[in-house]
Wavefront OBJ file of the C-alpha trace (Angstrom):
o trace
v 0.211 0.107 -0.248
v 2.796 2.246 0.678
v 1.634 5.653 2.149
v -1.335 5.948 -0.406
v -4.813 4.972 0.115
v -6.819 3.183 -2.432
v -10.742 3.154 -1.880
v -10.738 0.180 -5.393
v -13.884 -2.037 -4.918
v -12.123 -5.144 -6.653
v -15.382 -5.985 -7.891
v -16.654 -7.028 -11.101
v -20.229 -6.321 -12.485
v -20.897 -10.591 -12.117
v -19.746 -11.154 -8.523
v -21.333 -7.833 -7.077
v -24.105 -9.177 -6.095
v -22.590 -11.454 -3.666
v -20.749 -8.524 -1.628
v -23.136 -8.262 1.000
v -22.109 -11.192 1.463
v -18.777 -10.809 1.476
v -16.512 -9.972 4.558
v -13.025 -9.975 5.624
v -11.524 -10.389 8.876
v -7.657 -8.911 9.624
v -5.820 -10.695 11.819
v -3.599 -8.010 12.420
v -3.380 -5.522 15.427
v -6.965 -4.370 14.727
v -8.463 -7.278 16.377
v -6.961 -5.551 19.720
v -7.986 -2.341 18.130
v -11.348 -3.346 18.309
v -11.156 -5.339 21.397
v -12.173 -8.967 19.815
v -15.305 -7.801 18.958
v -16.845 -10.676 16.195
v -19.076 -7.352 14.620
v -16.073 -5.213 14.506
v -13.744 -7.136 13.540
v -15.781 -7.770 9.835
v -15.323 -5.344 7.291
v -17.053 -5.350 3.327
v -14.645 -5.974 0.445
v -16.567 -3.644 -1.696
v -17.461 -0.847 0.993
v -15.637 2.441 -0.537
v -16.078 5.061 2.532
v -12.534 5.608 3.431
v -11.264 5.412 6.567
v -11.881 8.042 8.938
v -8.382 8.836 10.639
v -7.340 9.444 6.569
v -3.699 9.070 6.090
v -2.544 8.902 9.334
v -4.087 6.006 9.879
v -1.885 3.344 11.773
v -3.076 0.254 9.517
v -2.338 2.558 6.618
v 0.720 -0.022 5.850
v -1.361 -2.964 6.638
v -2.182 -4.448 3.243
v -5.685 -5.991 4.714
v -6.693 -2.861 5.866
v -6.381 -1.357 2.097
v -9.647 -0.790 0.526
v -12.500 -1.228 2.849
v -13.799 0.033 6.349
v -14.805 -1.174 9.357
v -18.482 -2.513 9.037
v -20.287 -3.069 12.433
v -23.366 -4.727 11.945
v -24.334 -6.979 9.292
v -22.778 -10.509 10.650
v -24.492 -9.556 13.655
v -27.778 -9.517 11.969
v -30.238 -12.906 11.700
v -29.682 -12.359 7.927
v -27.440 -15.512 7.927
v -27.797 -18.807 9.486
v -24.806 -20.138 8.391
v -20.635 -18.652 7.890
v -18.004 -19.809 6.028
v -14.458 -18.743 6.781
v -12.077 -18.962 3.915
v -8.631 -19.207 5.225
v -5.787 -18.468 2.600
v -2.512 -19.424 2.055
v 0.894 -18.339 1.365
v 1.446 -15.184 -0.033
v -2.117 -14.121 -0.860
v -2.590 -10.394 -1.476
v -6.166 -9.107 -0.573
v -7.056 -9.196 -4.343
v -6.442 -12.680 -4.308
v -8.269 -13.712 -1.309
v -11.261 -11.022 -2.071
v -10.991 -12.863 -5.645
v -11.305 -16.466 -4.033
v -13.643 -15.341 -1.282
v -16.171 -14.361 -4.363
v -15.670 -17.373 -6.419
v -16.436 -19.673 -3.153
v -19.821 -17.483 -2.344
v -20.351 -18.173 -6.076
v -20.116 -22.195 -5.479
v -22.254 -21.740 -2.226
v -25.061 -19.774 -4.420
v -25.239 -22.875 -6.521
v -25.906 -24.568 -3.415
v -28.894 -22.644 -2.977
v -27.863 -21.705 0.183
v -28.933 -17.777 0.024
v -28.793 -17.524 4.087
v -25.162 -18.296 3.677
v -22.247 -15.738 4.373
v -18.564 -15.988 3.140
v -15.839 -14.389 5.633
v -12.455 -14.161 4.051
v -9.959 -14.640 7.213
v -6.335 -12.200 6.804
v -3.540 -13.672 7.828
v 0.193 -12.004 7.452
v 2.237 -14.006 5.298
v 2.199 -11.682 1.998
v 5.408 -10.042 2.797
v 7.264 -12.973 4.605
v 9.296 -15.651 3.614
v 7.828 -18.921 4.203
v 9.547 -19.974 7.411
v 7.905 -16.574 9.379
v 4.255 -17.505 7.538
v 4.864 -20.880 8.708
v 5.813 -19.864 12.181
v 2.831 -16.894 12.136
v 0.467 -19.691 11.007
v 1.285 -21.788 13.884
v 1.441 -18.898 16.651
v -0.515 -15.571 16.533
v -2.493 -15.775 13.223
v -3.869 -19.385 14.953
v -5.070 -17.557 18.459
v -6.396 -15.005 15.788
v -8.039 -17.450 13.924
v -9.162 -19.294 16.972
v -10.925 -15.763 18.087
v -12.510 -14.433 15.512
v -13.953 -18.228 15.231
v -15.424 -18.149 19.148
v -16.874 -14.929 18.841
v -19.296 -15.816 15.537
v -20.149 -18.747 18.006
v -21.054 -16.463 20.653
v -22.447 -14.292 18.659
v -25.222 -16.392 17.745
v -25.244 -20.467 18.821
v -27.743 -22.013 16.087
v -25.146 -20.597 13.388
v -23.129 -23.047 11.767
v -19.705 -22.454 11.499
v -17.269 -24.107 8.859
v -13.436 -23.457 8.055
v -12.670 -23.779 4.557
v -8.931 -23.750 4.387
v -6.114 -23.878 1.454
v -2.832 -24.985 1.438
v -0.134 -23.255 4.400
v -3.856 -22.303 5.310
v -4.554 -25.434 6.271
v -2.010 -25.466 9.090
v -3.272 -22.370 10.568
v -6.977 -23.711 10.560
v -5.686 -26.817 12.350
v -3.268 -25.230 15.390
v -6.242 -22.745 15.562
v -8.467 -25.848 16.221
v -6.396 -27.768 18.562
v -4.626 -25.419 20.133
v -7.206 -22.501 21.525
v -10.620 -22.365 22.408
v -12.402 -21.514 19.151
v -16.269 -21.707 20.519
v -18.347 -25.085 18.097
v -17.178 -24.968 14.946
v -19.164 -28.045 13.067
v -16.953 -28.748 9.746
v -13.100 -28.137 8.407
v -13.077 -28.392 4.562
v -8.978 -28.838 3.704
v -8.572 -28.102 0.491
v -4.627 -28.704 -0.919
v -3.407 -28.825 3.000
v 0.997 -28.098 2.800
v 0.631 -30.275 6.066
v 1.970 -33.621 6.567
v 0.075 -36.866 5.493
v 0.357 -38.296 8.909
v -0.543 -34.885 10.666
v -4.012 -36.771 11.214
v -3.081 -39.816 12.668
v -3.194 -40.975 16.216
v -2.080 -40.508 18.789
v 1.790 -39.706 16.828
v -0.074 -37.063 14.625
v 0.730 -33.435 14.876
v -3.313 -32.369 14.449
v -4.761 -35.613 15.652
v -8.620 -34.265 15.228
v -9.477 -36.183 17.959
v -7.135 -33.835 20.347
v -9.634 -30.968 19.507
v -10.784 -29.452 22.716
v -14.011 -31.375 23.525
v -17.429 -29.484 21.629
v -15.135 -27.072 19.399
v -15.108 -29.305 15.806
v -18.646 -31.117 15.780
v -18.279 -32.901 12.644
v -15.177 -34.910 10.779
v -13.009 -33.088 8.862
v -12.984 -33.379 5.068
v -9.922 -33.468 3.465
v -9.406 -32.995 -0.157
v -5.929 -33.796 -1.771
v -4.835 -34.097 -5.688
v -1.821 -36.427 -7.274
v -1.399 -33.446 -9.834
v -0.402 -30.449 -7.539
v 2.819 -29.596 -8.493
v 3.457 -26.602 -6.354
v 3.085 -29.175 -3.148
v 4.898 -31.753 -5.552
v 7.814 -29.906 -5.798
v 8.611 -27.025 -2.899
v 6.299 -28.677 -0.313
v 9.567 -30.058 1.702
v 11.663 -27.193 0.815
v 9.729 -24.918 2.681
v 9.297 -27.435 5.467
v 13.634 -27.815 5.452
v 13.896 -24.011 5.900
v 11.240 -23.925 8.447
v 13.670 -26.782 10.857
v 11.214 -29.590 9.865
v 12.023 -32.955 8.654
v 11.301 -34.552 5.063
v 7.404 -35.854 4.312
v 4.694 -36.166 2.271
v 2.248 -33.410 1.822
v -1.739 -34.009 3.053
v -2.380 -32.353 0.088
v -1.129 -34.634 -2.423
v -1.626 -37.938 -1.249
v -4.536 -38.048 1.217
v -4.066 -38.690 4.601
v -1.176 -41.904 5.322
v -2.195 -45.368 5.476
v -2.018 -45.549 9.054
v -4.881 -42.863 9.484
v -8.015 -44.403 10.256
v -9.997 -44.233 7.624
v -13.455 -43.632 9.998
v -11.739 -40.322 11.262
v -11.906 -38.045 8.109
v -13.535 -38.231 4.989
v -10.892 -38.060 2.115
v -11.665 -37.215 -1.400
v -9.359 -37.742 -4.015
v -9.796 -34.962 -6.811
v -6.425 -36.264 -8.755
v -9.213 -36.356 -12.058
v -10.527 -33.077 -11.841
v -7.716 -30.825 -10.018
v -4.276 -30.096 -11.668
v -3.166 -26.996 -10.286
v -2.728 -25.954 -6.641
v -4.299 -22.572 -7.324
v -7.559 -22.193 -5.010
v -9.617 -21.427 -8.268
v -8.716 -24.871 -9.750
v -9.977 -26.556 -6.191
v -12.914 -24.588 -6.272
v -14.065 -25.862 -9.495
v -13.287 -29.020 -8.640
v -16.806 -31.188 -9.109
v -15.793 -33.535 -6.263
v -15.454 -30.643 -4.064
v -18.512 -28.958 -5.026
v -20.329 -32.146 -3.914
v -18.745 -32.572 -0.830
v -19.553 -28.988 0.137
v -23.053 -28.916 -0.665
v -23.457 -31.623 1.982
v -21.960 -30.165 4.388
v -24.123 -26.606 3.747
v -27.171 -29.175 3.812
v -25.505 -31.087 6.816
v -26.301 -34.297 4.911
v -23.476 -36.835 4.701
v -20.551 -36.930 2.342
v -20.852 -39.062 -0.030
v -18.627 -41.962 0.627
v -17.466 -42.278 -3.210
v -17.119 -38.964 -5.784
v -17.929 -39.183 -9.951
v -15.439 -37.227 -11.134
v -17.245 -34.933 -14.058
v -14.003 -34.659 -16.071
v -10.254 -36.016 -16.414
v -7.337 -34.111 -15.892
v -6.769 -34.072 -19.273
v -9.892 -32.599 -20.449
v -9.379 -29.683 -17.615
v -7.486 -28.161 -20.164
v -4.816 -24.938 -18.867
v -7.215 -22.873 -21.135
v -10.184 -23.130 -18.754
v -8.117 -22.826 -15.676
v -6.243 -19.726 -17.617
v -10.099 -18.087 -18.580
v -11.201 -18.706 -14.728
v -8.719 -17.441 -13.026
v -8.096 -14.010 -15.353
v -11.951 -13.992 -14.930
v -11.534 -13.266 -11.170
v -8.016 -11.124 -11.268
v -6.302 -13.598 -9.859
v -3.258 -13.886 -12.036
v -0.984 -11.059 -12.641
v 1.314 -10.896 -16.183
v 4.498 -12.456 -15.101
v 2.174 -15.792 -13.680
v -0.459 -16.013 -16.657
v 2.236 -17.621 -18.359
v 3.080 -20.189 -15.977
v -0.447 -21.572 -16.571
v 0.196 -22.396 -20.293
v 3.155 -25.248 -19.211
v 1.744 -28.947 -19.693
v 1.512 -30.874 -16.091
v 3.924 -33.209 -14.947
v 3.000 -36.210 -13.526
v 2.704 -36.458 -9.791
v 5.360 -38.775 -8.411
v 3.555 -42.386 -6.943
v 1.552 -41.596 -3.375
v 3.638 -42.544 -0.610
v 6.860 -41.307 -1.558
v 9.187 -39.111 0.460
v 9.771 -35.865 -1.769
v 12.745 -33.925 -2.658
v 15.416 -35.717 -1.111
v 17.783 -32.361 -0.415
v 19.883 -32.709 2.380
v 19.546 -29.723 5.095
v 22.334 -28.494 4.286
v 21.871 -28.044 0.546
v 18.872 -25.612 1.502
v 20.601 -23.873 4.039
v 21.422 -21.058 2.082
v 18.482 -19.955 0.757
v 16.469 -18.718 3.727
v 15.754 -15.838 2.057
v 13.372 -17.532 -0.728
v 9.579 -16.573 -1.519
v 7.349 -19.039 -2.778
v 3.829 -17.766 -2.651
v 0.797 -20.229 -3.820
v 1.219 -19.882 -7.228
v 4.003 -21.720 -7.694
v 6.398 -18.542 -7.775
v 9.497 -18.299 -6.139
v 11.642 -15.488 -6.405
v 14.542 -13.079 -3.404
l 1 2 3 4 5 6 7 8 9 10 11 12 13 14 15 16 17 18 19 20 21 22 23 24 25 26 27 28 29 30 31 32 33 34 35 36 37 38 39 40 41 42 43 44 45 46 47 48 49 50 51 52 53 54 55 56 57 58 59 60 61 62 63 64 65 66 67 68 69 70 71 72 73 74 75 76 77 78 79 80 81 82 83 84 85 86 87 88 89 90 91 92 93 94 95 96 97 98 99 100 101 102 103 104 105 106 107 108 109 110 111 112 113 114 115 116 117 118 119 120 121 122 123 124 125 126 127 128 129 130 131 132 133 134 135 136 137 138 139 140 141 142 143 144 145 146 147 148 149 150 151 152 153 154 155 156 157 158 159 160 161 162 163 164 165 166 167 168 169 170 171 172 173 174 175 176 177 178 179 180 181 182 183 184 185 186 187 188 189 190 191 192 193 194 195 196 197 198 199 200 201 202 203 204 205 206 207 208 209 210 211 212 213 214 215 216 217 218 219 220 221 222 223 224 225 226 227 228 229 230 231 232 233 234 235 236 237 238 239 240 241 242 243 244 245 246 247 248 249 250 251 252 253 254 255 256 257 258 259 260 261 262 263 264 265 266 267 268 269 270 271 272 273 274 275 276 277 278 279 280 281 282 283 284 285 286 287 288 289 290 291 292 293 294 295 296 297 298 299 300 301 302 303 304 305 306 307 308 309 310 311 312 313 314 315 316 317 318 319 320 321 322 323 324 325 326 327 328 329 330 331 332 333 334 335 336 337 338 339 340 341 342 343 344 345 346 347 348 349 350 351 352 353 354 355 356 357 358 359 360 361 362 363 364 365 366 367 368 369 370 371 372 373 374 375
């Protein structure tokens, strides 16, 4: 943002109709500023009124504070009986988060759920390297997310709270649910989870969901994975090594490990209809849509999914057009969607077998959820 203030709405004609149910919650200092009140954590994406603090606002440099201003009433009303909290992945800007949240709400509307709102939870990861972002996901951001979930639950105990997380955001969501008091969260949907595929394993898993605080996660979580996720396949272990962790297989690439009891979660193999790590690609998945419909309608998750398309038929042209429509890709990244998807390594293999010493010199590496590496 620098020292300028933008009141751009980031809204296209096609998704403008959804803005009355789109909100964003910042996990930065605004939580302390608003004394952790759920109705004051929320801002509208397309709200164009300038900040009352003007250019001297202490939050001006924060992208989360960017083109939005606090909205203190809508979420506390009885308009919505279901709240979906979207938790984004690594290095996602306000533009990208707003784009995906709008797409998610459009998918919700396809389920004929007009009484559902989407809150995008923003956490500070877009200006930092992977190591700091991962530490933030395990620390302050997890606490802030838990605070939001608890306040939403307390505001209306009858309201269904659903958390949908993507990539590194899955780690943040699991950490919040396991380590903090989140009130009552009904369902957790993990897309392309950037964490160990044994994380849900009992009793040694880092995020054994049976250890979540009693009454917090009401339903079994749903894990969606794809063997064609090149970002996880190529870069997950590099980021983990830089963070001081050990080599492992990512949950979002192979699904939960064979040692994890199948009755502890719902697993969805989206390899036949997801050929990318982009959040938009996951929301386009027929399997994910079917699972989301079931979650929203509080009906059983189907035991099997029939994909409507294959990786071959899910062309890069389709993904490119959709992502451009939602203003996801910058010019530097658009060209990357033209590259052919490479075959993922077999399930269960340990990927990226570099020694820690071979990557320690790259501690300033930047890798976002679009697969972009820089310094």
